[in-house]
C-alpha positions in Angstrom: -2.1 10.2 6.9 0.8 8.8 4.8 1.3 5.4 3.2 4.9 4.2 3.3 6.4 1.1 1.5 9.5 -0.8 2.5 10.5 -2.1 -0.9 12.9 -4.6 0.5 10.0 -6.3 2.4 7.6 -6.5 -0.6 7.3 -9.9 -2.1 4.8 -9.1 -4.9 1.7 -10.8 -3.5 -0.4 -7.9 -4.8 -2.9 -8.0 -1.9 -2.4 -4.4 -1.2 -3.5 -3.5 -4.7 -6.6 -5.6 -4.3 -7.5 -3.7 -1.2 -6.5 -0.2 -2.3 -6.4 0.0 -6.2 -6.6 3.8 -6.0 -3.6 4.0 -3.8 -1.2 1.2 -4.9 -0.1 0.2 -8.3 1.9 -2.9 -9.2 5.0 -2.7 -11.4 5.6 -5.2 -14.2 6.9 -7.8 -11.8 3.9 -7.3 -9.4 5.8 -5.3 -6.7 3.8 -2.5 -5.0 4.3 1.1 -6.1 2.3 3.6 -4.0 0.8 6.3 -6.1 1.8 8.9 -3.6 2.5 9.1 0.1 -0.5 11.1 1.2 -3.7 9.2 1.6 -6.6 11.3 0.1 -9.8 11.9 2.0 -12.1 9.0 1.7 -9.3 6.4 1.1 -8.3 5.9 4.7 -10.2 2.7 5.1 -8.7 1.3 1.9 -5.2 2.2 3.1 -5.7 0.5 6.4 -7.0 -2.6 4.6 -4.0 -2.7 2.4 -1.7 -2.4 5.3 -3.5 -5.3 7.1 -3.5 -7.4 3.9 0.3 -7.3 3.4 1.7 -10.6 4.7 5.2 -9.1 5.0 4.3 -5.8 6.7 5.8 -3.9 3.8 3.3 -1.1 4.1 2.6 1.1 7.0 0.5 4.2 7.8 1.9 7.2 9.7 0.5 10.5 10.6 1.7 13.5 8.6 
């Protein structure tokens, strides 16, 4: 599973980082920065929660 970010949709709410701190960092302005595209084993639930938490649908999950 891969985590993708549409940077033009991100509005720096930081909710994705709250749900998945091991998968998403925030830059100095609070915008999401995924740590990588592949979701490691055991982090799938956190990735799904991060996608659901984003009010602008800037994150999405896709199969490899």
